[in-house]
Wavefront OBJ file of the C-alpha trace (Angstrom):
o trace
v 7.166 6.581 -19.268
v 5.666 9.887 -18.164
v 2.584 9.491 -15.990
v 0.295 12.501 -15.738
v -2.444 12.428 -13.120
v -3.338 16.100 -13.403
v -6.934 16.753 -12.441
v -7.278 13.412 -10.673
v -8.100 13.015 -6.978
v -6.540 10.205 -4.962
v -7.302 8.964 -1.467
v -4.295 7.293 0.177
v -4.758 5.638 3.561
v -1.857 5.395 5.970
v -0.212 8.329 4.215
v 1.368 9.873 7.285
v 4.577 7.847 7.200
v 6.464 5.041 5.512
v 5.160 3.669 2.233
v 1.994 5.768 2.391
v 3.949 8.983 2.768
v 6.061 8.040 -0.237
v 2.903 7.330 -2.228
v 1.443 10.719 -1.315
v 4.541 12.555 -2.525
v 4.743 10.564 -5.760
v 1.075 10.965 -6.674
v 1.206 14.666 -5.900
v 4.308 15.052 -8.068
v 2.371 13.357 -10.887
v -0.318 16.046 -10.605
v -3.006 14.420 -8.454
v -4.746 16.132 -5.575
v -4.007 13.844 -2.630
v -6.256 13.121 0.322
v -3.894 12.107 3.105
v -5.899 9.744 5.298
v -4.220 8.786 8.539
v -5.033 7.957 12.137
v -2.247 10.170 13.526
v -2.977 13.786 12.639
v 0.544 15.110 13.258
v 2.143 12.723 10.776
v -0.536 13.361 8.186
v -0.287 17.119 8.521
v 3.453 16.985 7.967
v 2.888 15.058 4.728
v 0.294 17.600 3.600
v 2.537 20.550 4.479
v 5.437 19.074 2.512
v 3.225 18.517 -0.543
v 1.876 22.064 -0.443
v 5.389 23.504 -0.022
v 6.381 21.600 -3.161
v 3.496 23.193 -5.075
v 1.055 20.281 -4.925
v -2.494 19.878 -3.674
v -3.251 17.888 -0.544
v -5.640 17.748 2.377
v -5.595 15.844 5.644
v -8.513 13.706 6.771
v -7.933 12.024 10.106
v -9.618 8.638 10.310
v -9.379 5.090 11.601
v -9.931 2.805 8.609
v -10.663 -0.062 10.982
v -14.199 1.349 11.195
v -16.840 1.116 8.452
v -18.330 4.467 9.456
v -14.975 6.230 9.249
v -14.293 4.826 5.776
v -17.633 6.157 4.622
v -16.918 9.519 6.247
v -13.482 9.624 4.598
v -14.989 9.327 1.133
v -17.747 11.841 1.902
v -15.201 14.389 3.125
v -12.958 13.844 0.085
v -15.904 14.480 -2.220
v -16.841 17.601 -0.245
v -13.287 18.890 -0.677
v -12.651 18.075 -4.331
v -15.977 17.075 -5.893
v -14.637 13.909 -7.492
v -12.679 10.722 -6.831
v -10.514 8.853 -9.318
v -8.039 6.749 -7.350
v -8.341 4.908 -4.054
v -5.249 3.408 -2.448
v -5.676 1.395 0.713
v -2.206 1.272 2.206
v -2.838 1.478 5.961
v -2.004 -1.689 7.873
v -1.201 -2.979 11.344
v 0.897 -5.981 12.318
v 1.219 -6.560 16.053
v 3.908 -9.227 16.352
v 2.250 -12.073 18.231
v 2.394 -15.845 18.116
v -0.690 -17.842 17.182
v -0.730 -19.305 20.676
v -0.885 -15.926 22.419
v -2.822 -13.886 19.820
v -5.822 -12.198 21.425
v -9.228 -11.670 19.849
v -8.637 -7.921 20.041
v -5.358 -8.153 18.092
v -6.919 -10.448 15.494
v -9.981 -8.248 15.060
v -7.880 -5.085 14.736
v -5.580 -6.651 12.136
v -8.412 -8.014 10.022
v -10.418 -4.789 10.298
v -7.613 -2.433 9.260
v -5.887 -4.665 6.722
v -8.774 -6.552 5.139
v -12.245 -5.358 6.117
v -11.292 -1.781 5.264
v -10.758 -2.938 1.670
v -14.445 -3.838 1.508
v -15.668 -0.763 3.337
v -13.566 1.744 1.405
v -14.394 0.161 -1.940
v -18.115 0.168 -1.179
v -18.008 3.829 -0.189
v -15.916 4.910 -3.181
v -17.725 2.959 -5.924
v -20.434 5.517 -6.776
v -17.774 8.170 -7.419
v -15.286 5.914 -9.209
v -18.079 5.001 -11.623
v -18.409 8.691 -12.498
v -14.687 9.105 -13.165
v -13.224 8.797 -16.686
v -11.463 5.738 -15.314
v -11.429 4.436 -11.767
v -8.468 2.876 -10.003
v -8.475 0.859 -6.777
v -5.026 -0.175 -5.579
v -3.930 -2.012 -2.456
v -0.670 -2.369 -0.608
v -0.560 -6.116 -0.096
v 2.626 -7.924 0.971
v 4.885 -10.832 0.122
v 4.140 -11.978 3.688
v 1.209 -14.318 3.366
v 0.825 -14.638 -0.407
v 4.444 -15.779 -0.955
v 6.429 -16.131 2.279
v 5.817 -16.115 6.030
v 7.507 -15.047 9.255
v 6.978 -16.201 12.836
v 4.395 -14.267 14.852
v 2.647 -12.827 11.791
v -0.053 -15.418 11.028
v -2.828 -12.834 11.488
v -1.048 -10.346 9.215
v -0.255 -13.030 6.630
v -3.881 -14.154 6.626
v -5.099 -10.578 6.135
v -2.802 -9.991 3.156
v -3.628 -13.343 1.569
v -7.297 -12.445 1.954
v -6.599 -9.033 0.437
v -5.197 -10.677 -2.698
v -8.377 -12.721 -2.978
v -10.392 -9.525 -2.688
v -8.331 -7.885 -5.435
v -9.119 -10.667 -7.892
v -12.797 -10.851 -7.003
v -13.354 -7.084 -7.094
v -11.513 -6.842 -10.403
v -13.930 -9.362 -11.894
v -16.991 -7.534 -10.603
v -15.950 -4.086 -11.851
v -14.106 -5.021 -15.053
v -16.854 -3.693 -17.337
v -17.275 -0.459 -15.425
v -13.901 0.999 -16.433
v -12.581 0.391 -12.901
v -9.425 -1.632 -12.371
v -8.399 -3.266 -9.100
v -4.776 -4.191 -8.483
v -2.164 -4.442 -5.764
v 1.520 -4.206 -5.003
v 3.294 -6.733 -2.783
v 6.247 -5.030 -1.084
v 9.163 -7.011 0.238
v 11.599 -5.494 2.727
v 11.089 -1.733 2.496
v 13.089 0.655 4.664
v 10.481 2.520 6.709
v 10.247 3.773 10.310
v 8.202 0.674 11.158
v 10.935 -1.587 9.801
v 13.543 0.308 11.778
v 11.504 -0.158 14.949
v 11.466 -3.928 14.467
v 15.103 -4.519 13.513
v 18.326 -2.786 14.584
v 20.970 -1.546 12.139
v 22.879 -4.832 12.203
v 19.656 -6.704 11.497
v 18.831 -4.402 8.592
v 22.261 -5.060 7.083
v 21.776 -8.803 7.469
v 18.370 -8.589 5.827
v 19.820 -6.639 2.914
v 22.484 -9.297 2.429
v 19.756 -11.910 1.890
v 18.177 -9.935 -0.966
v 19.496 -10.601 -4.480
v 19.482 -6.861 -5.225
v 21.679 -6.390 -2.135
v 19.725 -3.610 -0.481
v 16.388 -2.741 1.106
v 13.757 -1.025 -0.985
v 12.332 2.445 -0.380
v 8.766 3.782 -0.413
v 9.542 5.310 -3.812
v 10.015 1.811 -5.243
v 6.437 0.967 -4.277
v 5.172 4.332 -5.491
v 6.584 3.820 -8.998
v 4.641 0.566 -9.383
v 1.441 2.116 -8.059
v 1.753 5.165 -10.298
v 1.795 2.856 -13.293
v -1.238 0.913 -12.058
v -3.069 4.221 -11.523
v -2.296 5.481 -15.020
v -4.262 5.294 -18.269
v -1.456 3.102 -19.633
v -2.471 0.343 -17.204
v -6.089 0.222 -18.381
v -5.844 -3.429 -19.477
v -4.363 -4.658 -16.183
v -6.770 -5.724 -13.474
v -6.927 -8.341 -10.746
v -3.140 -8.497 -10.526
v -0.442 -7.902 -7.942
v 3.085 -6.722 -8.673
v 5.823 -8.011 -6.367
v 8.386 -5.307 -5.563
v 10.997 -6.996 -3.398
v 14.421 -6.792 -5.041
v 14.147 -10.511 -5.681
v 13.921 -11.433 -1.985
v 11.359 -14.182 -2.615
v 13.489 -15.831 -5.331
v 16.296 -17.685 -3.518
v 15.641 -21.306 -2.662
v 18.606 -21.050 -0.290
v 20.134 -17.742 0.889
v 23.325 -19.671 1.695
v 23.713 -20.880 -1.888
v 22.850 -17.408 -3.153
v 25.682 -15.898 -1.119
v 28.113 -18.571 -2.306
v 27.187 -17.757 -5.898
v 27.705 -14.013 -5.489
v 31.003 -14.514 -3.666
v 32.280 -16.749 -6.481
v 31.306 -14.077 -9.016
v 33.265 -11.388 -7.187
v 36.388 -13.450 -6.515
l 1 2 3 4 5 6 7 8 9 10 11 12 13 14 15 16 17 18 19 20 21 22 23 24 25 26 27 28 29 30 31 32 33 34 35 36 37 38 39 40 41 42 43 44 45 46 47 48 49 50 51 52 53 54 55 56 57 58 59 60 61 62 63 64 65 66 67 68 69 70 71 72 73 74 75 76 77 78 79 80 81 82 83 84 85 86 87 88 89 90 91 92 93 94 95 96 97 98 99 100 101 102 103 104 105 106 107 108 109 110 111 112 113 114 115 116 117 118 119 120 121 122 123 124 125 126 127 128 129 130 131 132 133 134 135 136 137 138 139 140 141 142 143 144 145 146 147 148 149 150 151 152 153 154 155 156 157 158 159 160 161 162 163 164 165 166 167 168 169 170 171 172 173 174 175 176 177 178 179 180 181 182 183 184 185 186 187 188 189 190 191 192 193 194 195 196 197 198 199 200 201 202 203 204 205 206 207 208 209 210 211 212 213 214 215 216 217 218 219 220 221 222 223 224 225 226 227 228 229 230 231 232 233 234 235 236 237 238 239 240 241 242 243 244 245 246 247 248 249 250 251 252 253 254 255 256 257 258 259 260 261 262 263 264 265 266
């Protein structure tokens, strides 16, 4: 399926690295003008420079999406640059690894602000312009962590992503008759710099062995799903999340899964 987003303008938060960077490249390749929104200017500028070198359109807006005012400013600046807004992707997230027992108010507030509250703030700011678009798309990077599985020391992150899925369904209901869809993608284990900082090479190999597909995903895997949700072809899909995890949430027992695959190869 060929997806053409020519003439469309997309805001992508957290687009300076990892999944967000992959989204920026994919949406630019599909013809969209991309607003690279990121807290770290150097990373965001590199993404923008790479898009422009490839012949695409992109602009950097440095912002902290954990602030209502900065979300509003982000949208205002995007409109000043391009005069329209068609697609909003909230991808930025934080996940300080911390146990429930030792989690501080500051860590909890930061996680909920960036991961969840920003969904409200960015949507509120973007709505007037999405209503003017031929079709509006709001897409979120959720996670399998929280909605489907959990890990130690991520209760705050899991809660934020579970809340995000609730927001997706509620917002989809509210905007369904305004030609605006609201959807999300739930990534599993995706090979990004953040993942590499958490787990060493041996750990990454062990993680891959527990995935039915046998390998870690890439930002491009998430981008393909989001491109579809952003397209005209996905007009009748709203309030949904697509799990992109290579089947990692399927096994009831990783041990039995490995026994099965070994018996198949012997």
